[in-house]
C-alpha positions as CSV (number, residue, x, y, z in Angstrom):
1,M,-16.1,12.8,46.8
2,K,-16.9,9.1,47.5
3,S,-13.3,8.5,48.6
4,M,-13.4,11.5,50.8
5,N,-16.6,10.2,52.5
6,R,-14.9,6.9,52.9
7,F,-11.9,8.6,54.5
8,V,-14.1,10.5,56.9
9,F,-15.9,7.3,57.8
10,M,-12.7,5.4,58.4
11,G,-11.3,8.2,60.5
12,L,-14.5,8.3,62.5
13,C,-14.4,4.6,63.0
14,T,-10.8,4.8,64.1
15,L,-11.4,7.5,66.6
16,A,-14.7,5.9,67.8
17,S,-12.9,2.6,68.4
18,S,-10.3,4.4,70.4
19,V,-13.1,5.9,72.5
20,V,-14.9,2.6,73.0
21,W,-12.1,0.2,73.4
22,G,-9.4,2.6,74.5
23,Q,-6.7,1.1,72.3
24,T,-5.3,4.2,70.8
25,S,-6.0,7.8,71.4
26,F,-4.8,10.7,69.3
27,T,-4.6,14.3,70.1
28,L,-5.8,16.6,67.4
29,E,-2.3,17.4,66.3
30,E,-1.3,13.7,66.2
31,A,-4.4,13.0,64.1
32,K,-3.5,15.7,61.6
33,S,0.1,14.5,61.3
34,Y,-1.1,10.9,60.9
35,T,-3.5,12.0,58.2
36,L,-0.8,13.8,56.2
37,E,1.5,10.8,56.5
38,H,-1.1,8.1,55.5
39,N,-3.8,9.8,53.3
40,F,-3.5,8.5,49.8
41,N,-4.8,11.7,48.2
42,A,-2.1,13.8,50.0
43,L,0.6,11.3,49.1
44,N,-0.5,11.3,45.5
45,A,-0.5,15.1,45.5
46,D,3.1,15.1,46.7
47,L,4.0,12.8,43.9
48,D,2.2,15.0,41.4
49,N,4.2,18.0,42.7
50,R,7.5,16.1,42.1
51,I,6.5,15.1,38.6
52,A,5.5,18.6,37.7
53,D,8.8,20.0,39.0
54,Q,10.7,17.4,37.0
55,Q,8.7,18.2,33.9
56,Y,9.6,21.9,34.3
57,I,13.3,21.0,34.7
58,E,13.1,18.8,31.6
59,T,11.4,21.6,29.6
60,R,14.0,24.1,30.9
61,G,16.8,21.7,29.8
62,M,15.6,21.9,26.2
63,G,16.9,25.5,26.0
64,L,20.3,24.7,27.5
65,P,23.3,24.1,25.2
66,Q,23.2,20.7,23.5
67,V,26.5,18.8,22.8
68,S,26.6,15.6,21.0
69,F,29.6,13.5,19.9
70,E,29.6,10.6,17.5
71,G,32.6,8.4,16.6
72,N,33.0,5.5,14.2
73,F,35.9,3.0,13.8
74,N,36.0,0.4,11.0
75,H,38.5,-2.5,10.6
76,F,38.2,-4.1,7.2
77,I,39.4,-7.7,7.6
78,H,39.2,-8.7,4.0
79,L,39.9,-6.0,1.5
80,P,38.5,-6.7,-2.0
81,V,40.9,-7.8,-4.7
82,Q,40.8,-5.7,-7.9
83,V,41.9,-7.1,-11.3
84,V,42.9,-4.7,-14.1
85,D,44.9,-4.9,-17.3
86,A,48.6,-4.7,-16.7
87,S,49.0,-2.1,-19.4
88,F,47.1,0.3,-17.1
89,F,50.2,0.5,-14.8
90,N,52.9,-0.4,-17.3
91,P,52.5,0.5,-20.9
92,N,55.3,-2.0,-21.9
93,A,53.4,-5.0,-20.3
94,P,52.5,-7.9,-22.7
95,E,49.0,-7.9,-24.2
96,G,46.3,-9.7,-22.1
97,S,48.3,-9.8,-18.9
98,T,46.4,-8.7,-15.7
99,V,47.5,-7.4,-12.3
100,A,45.6,-8.2,-9.1
101,F,45.8,-5.8,-6.1
102,Q,43.9,-4.9,-3.0
103,A,42.4,-1.4,-3.0
104,G,41.3,0.4,0.2
105,T,42.5,0.9,3.7
106,D,42.7,-1.6,6.6
107,F,41.3,0.9,9.1
108,S,39.0,3.9,8.9
109,T,37.8,6.3,11.6
110,S,35.5,9.3,11.7
111,G,34.2,11.6,14.3
112,S,31.8,14.5,14.6
113,L,31.0,17.0,17.3
114,N,27.8,19.0,17.3
115,V,27.2,21.9,19.6
116,G,23.9,23.8,19.5
117,Q,22.3,26.6,21.5
118,L,18.7,27.8,21.4
119,I,19.1,31.5,21.0
120,F,15.5,32.6,20.7
121,N,12.4,30.6,20.1
122,G,9.0,32.0,21.0
123,S,7.4,28.5,21.4
124,Y,10.1,27.5,23.8
125,I,9.4,30.6,26.0
126,V,5.7,29.9,26.0
127,G,6.3,26.2,26.8
128,L,8.6,27.1,29.6
129,K,6.0,29.5,31.1
130,A,3.3,26.8,30.7
131,A,5.4,24.3,32.5
132,Q,6.1,26.7,35.3
133,F,2.3,27.5,35.5
134,Y,1.6,23.7,35.6
135,A,4.1,23.2,38.4
136,D,2.6,26.1,40.4
137,F,-0.9,24.8,39.8
138,Q,0.1,21.3,41.0
139,A,1.6,22.8,44.2
140,S,-1.5,24.8,45.0
141,L,-3.7,21.7,44.2
142,G,-1.5,19.7,46.6
143,D,-2.0,22.3,49.3
144,L,-5.7,22.2,48.8
145,T,-5.7,18.4,49.0
146,R,-3.8,18.4,52.2
147,E,-6.1,21.1,53.7
148,D,-9.1,19.0,52.7
149,A,-7.7,16.0,54.4
150,I,-6.9,17.9,57.6
151,F,-10.4,19.5,57.5
152,N,-12.0,16.0,57.3
153,T,-9.8,14.8,60.1
154,I,-10.8,17.7,62.3
155,Q,-14.5,17.0,61.6
156,A,-14.0,13.3,62.4
157,Y,-12.1,14.2,65.6
158,E,-14.9,16.6,66.6
159,L,-17.5,13.9,66.1
160,A,-15.5,11.5,68.2
161,A,-15.1,14.1,70.9
162,V,-18.9,14.7,70.9
163,A,-19.5,11.0,71.1
164,R,-17.1,10.7,74.0
165,E,-18.9,13.5,75.9
166,N,-22.3,11.9,75.1
167,Q,-21.0,8.6,76.5
168,V,-19.8,10.3,79.7
169,F,-23.2,12.1,79.9
170,V,-25.1,8.8,79.4
171,D,-23.0,7.0,82.0
């Protein structure tokens, strides 16, 4: 309420200065359009509308098919060396002799593809309706904010017009 009174006061001062000094004069329609373009509350209401619409789109997207792909590639530079008794491979090998070899692969790849679809979920449906209600509520709140700004501008314009007529009468 305090900011609204400040806005009315600033609008009144602007219109009064145009009457007294004659620098700028607005018609009522120009004053309304100027108010809608420069009023912080109206601009914030427009931003809130966009945010609510994007939140609804985000919530709706949760129910769309989800696809994820993950891939992995490994290159083993140094394969470990294994040492075993030679008789393990050759039963005729002399007693106590060993064989060294590298076990494993030089490269390894893997991949996975996951596809999911939300078929039915009651909480999703309720959340989607709540997000839609919030978007509609923000839109109506934005309309109310713009109407309040225009109403205050009209009041300030009327006060300036009365002041102009009083000045003409006094002169």
